Steps between C-alpha positions, in 0.01 A plus 500: 500500500850372577684211658852397589659176615805483724659159447670396825617147418421235237192287554589130488152359569135600465439861603202651678365850559206619708320821414291656773274803485330563833158655554678802646702546181182471290323757720792742463505458120123545488518824700782635284309430176140573597473821294697371204849579626788279393672277753834322465525241781829313529537139609808291582494120481774251576545196275611198704620147429366181664720553806368854553817675382440831324633485143359828367300806596229636272396865527178587320331837454138495384287765333153519654222735395125458492329506163293819452166321542605374847639824642313678778379845413656778702248685713430843358422765758321813393598832652199732557 
């Protein structure tokens, strides 16, 4: 959906970034999208050099929504 990069200082060597999505985050996204709702989770990752110094910060917003064929049907209750 969108992303931004905050450059903190120039990278003078190889750079590394680790992206982590925990099971808890996945469960939360699943619950928010189970009936076809849209979800916009945001993640922040630090890009580091070989010495572990942060050279930039990446902010990423994703668009998550189940395809129609995978959405759970809402329970319909009949009123007598």
